[in-house]
C-alpha positions as CSV (number, residue, x, y, z in Angstrom):
1,M,-55.4,-13.9,105.0
2,V,-53.9,-16.2,103.0
3,P,-56.1,-17.7,100.3
4,V,-57.0,-21.8,100.3
5,R,-55.9,-22.3,96.6
6,L,-52.3,-20.8,97.1
7,I,-52.0,-22.8,99.6
8,I,-52.9,-26.4,98.1
9,S,-51.3,-25.2,94.7
10,L,-47.6,-24.7,97.3
11,A,-48.6,-28.1,98.6
12,V,-49.1,-29.5,94.9
13,I,-46.0,-28.3,94.0
14,G,-44.2,-29.2,96.3
15,M,-45.6,-32.9,96.2
16,I,-44.6,-32.7,92.6
17,A,-40.5,-31.7,93.4
18,A,-40.3,-34.4,95.8
19,L,-41.5,-37.0,93.6
20,A,-39.1,-35.6,91.2
21,V,-36.3,-35.6,93.6
22,A,-36.7,-39.5,94.5
23,G,-36.9,-40.3,90.5
24,C,-34.0,-38.5,89.9
25,R,-32.1,-40.6,93.2
26,T,-33.7,-43.7,91.6
27,L,-32.7,-43.5,88.4
28,T,-29.0,-42.3,88.9
29,P,-28.0,-46.2,89.6
30,T,-29.3,-47.4,86.7
31,V,-28.3,-45.1,84.6
32,E,-24.7,-45.3,86.1
33,S,-25.0,-49.1,85.6
34,N,-26.0,-48.7,81.7
35,T,-23.1,-46.9,81.6
36,M,-20.5,-49.1,82.9
37,Q,-22.3,-51.9,80.9
38,G,-21.5,-50.5,77.4
39,W,-17.9,-49.5,78.7
40,C,-17.6,-52.9,79.6
41,D,-19.2,-54.4,76.1
42,E,-16.8,-51.7,74.5
43,A,-13.6,-53.1,75.7
44,S,-14.9,-56.8,75.5
45,C,-15.2,-55.9,71.7
46,E,-11.7,-54.1,71.7
47,V,-10.0,-57.2,73.1
48,T,-12.1,-60.3,71.5
49,S,-10.5,-58.1,67.9
50,L,-6.7,-58.1,69.6
51,V,-7.2,-61.6,70.0
52,R,-8.7,-62.8,67.2
53,G,-6.5,-60.2,64.4
54,G,-2.9,-60.1,66.6
55,V,0.5,-61.2,67.6
56,A,1.3,-62.1,71.0
57,R,5.2,-61.0,72.3
58,D,7.2,-63.7,74.3
59,V,7.5,-62.1,77.6
60,D,10.3,-65.1,77.7
61,D,12.3,-62.8,75.3
62,P,13.8,-60.1,76.6
63,L,14.5,-58.4,72.7
64,A,11.2,-59.5,71.4
65,A,9.2,-56.9,70.2
66,W,5.6,-55.5,71.6
67,G,2.8,-57.7,71.3
68,T,-0.9,-56.1,70.0
69,R,-2.0,-53.8,72.0
70,R,-5.2,-51.5,72.3
71,V,-5.6,-48.3,74.3
72,V,-9.5,-48.5,76.1
73,S,-10.1,-44.4,78.2
74,A,-13.3,-44.5,80.0
75,E,-14.7,-42.4,82.6
76,L,-16.0,-44.8,85.7
77,P,-19.0,-43.5,87.0
78,D,-19.8,-42.4,90.7
79,G,-20.9,-45.1,91.6
80,C,-18.3,-47.5,90.4
81,V,-16.9,-49.9,93.4
82,Y,-14.5,-51.8,91.4
83,V,-14.0,-53.0,87.6
84,S,-11.3,-56.3,87.3
85,F,-10.2,-57.8,84.6
86,G,-9.9,-62.0,85.0
87,G,-11.4,-62.4,88.9
88,D,-13.9,-61.6,90.8
89,P,-11.9,-59.2,93.6
90,D,-14.7,-59.2,96.6
91,P,-16.7,-63.0,95.8
92,D,-17.9,-62.3,99.3
93,G,-19.0,-58.7,99.2
94,D,-16.9,-57.8,102.4
95,G,-16.0,-54.9,100.9
96,V,-12.2,-56.4,101.3
97,L,-10.7,-56.2,97.1
98,S,-8.5,-59.5,96.4
99,P,-6.4,-60.0,93.3
100,V,-7.0,-63.6,92.4
101,V,-8.0,-64.8,89.3
102,L,-11.3,-66.6,89.0
103,G,-11.0,-69.8,86.7
104,S,-8.1,-69.2,83.3
105,G,-9.2,-65.4,83.9
106,A,-11.4,-64.9,80.7
107,V,-13.5,-62.3,82.5
108,I,-14.5,-58.8,83.4
109,V,-16.2,-58.0,86.8
110,Y,-17.7,-54.9,88.0
111,R,-20.1,-53.7,90.7
112,M,-21.8,-51.2,91.5
113,Q,-22.9,-49.0,94.8
114,G,-25.5,-50.8,96.2
115,G,-25.5,-53.5,94.0
116,G,-23.8,-57.2,92.9
117,A,-21.0,-57.8,91.7
118,R,-22.0,-58.4,87.1
119,Y,-19.9,-60.8,85.2
120,A,-18.7,-60.7,81.6
121,W,-17.3,-64.0,80.3
122,M,-15.3,-64.1,76.8
123,P,-16.1,-66.5,75.1
124,Q,-14.8,-70.2,75.2
125,G,-10.6,-70.5,74.5
126,F,-10.0,-66.5,75.3
127,P,-6.6,-65.6,76.8
128,G,-6.7,-65.2,80.4
129,F,-6.2,-61.6,81.8
130,R,-3.5,-60.6,84.2
131,A,-1.7,-57.5,85.8
132,G,0.8,-56.3,83.9
133,V,4.1,-56.0,86.3
134,F,6.8,-53.1,84.7
135,Q,10.2,-55.1,85.1
136,N,13.1,-53.6,83.7
137,G,11.8,-51.6,81.1
138,R,8.8,-54.4,80.3
139,W,5.8,-55.8,81.1
140,T,5.1,-58.8,82.0
141,V,2.6,-61.6,83.5
142,S,1.6,-61.3,87.2
143,S,-0.3,-63.8,88.7
144,Q,-2.8,-61.6,89.1
145,S,-6.4,-60.2,87.8
146,F,-6.1,-56.3,87.2
147,I,-8.3,-54.5,89.5
148,I,-10.0,-50.7,89.1
149,H,-11.1,-49.2,92.2
150,N,-11.6,-45.4,91.8
151,N,-13.8,-43.6,89.9
152,G,-13.5,-41.3,87.3
153,R,-11.3,-41.6,84.5
154,C,-9.2,-44.4,83.1
155,R,-6.7,-45.3,80.5
156,L,-6.4,-49.2,79.9
157,V,-3.2,-51.0,77.9
158,F,-3.9,-54.8,76.2
159,E,-1.4,-56.1,75.4
160,L,-1.5,-59.4,73.7
161,V,1.7,-62.3,75.5
162,E,2.9,-65.2,75.7
163,E,4.3,-67.0,78.5
164,F,5.7,-70.7,78.6
165,S,3.5,-71.2,74.8
166,I,0.7,-69.8,76.8
167,Q,-1.3,-66.6,75.5
168,Y,-2.5,-64.2,78.3
169,L,-4.2,-60.5,77.9
170,L,-1.7,-58.0,79.6
171,V,-3.9,-55.3,81.6
172,Y,-1.8,-52.1,82.5
173,P,-2.4,-48.3,83.4
174,G,-1.8,-46.3,79.7
């Protein structure tokens, strides 16, 4: 016959283990969301310093030297649905992503699984983000926002450019 104390001890250990697993499942999305917020804050600081002290490249001049650039690397967590520079690619939350620019495009938007979109607005007067398009050996300005919809490692280049006397931050893979 099995002692009653052994059965009670095993039941208590099982409940503690179940609570620990449930706690980890609850904690993981919070940790991932905090990771994304930290990365967005870091990217925001990098591009802010780039804009304040940088020189823009005139994309209309094919002989112009590169504008001031910053390279930002990150490990996007598994729970990341998308990160967008310049717009909210899924404003209605239906899962269909569209690279539409929001306002002037001076915003970083990300969404984690099971949550809504989070917005990080850049300061007033900040140049808008635009997806870079590689044409004729140069990166040029598009009319779209830049979207990352894969988690894992990413490396982005931000370049300060000017088109028709309007400054933009080009975003393209690095």
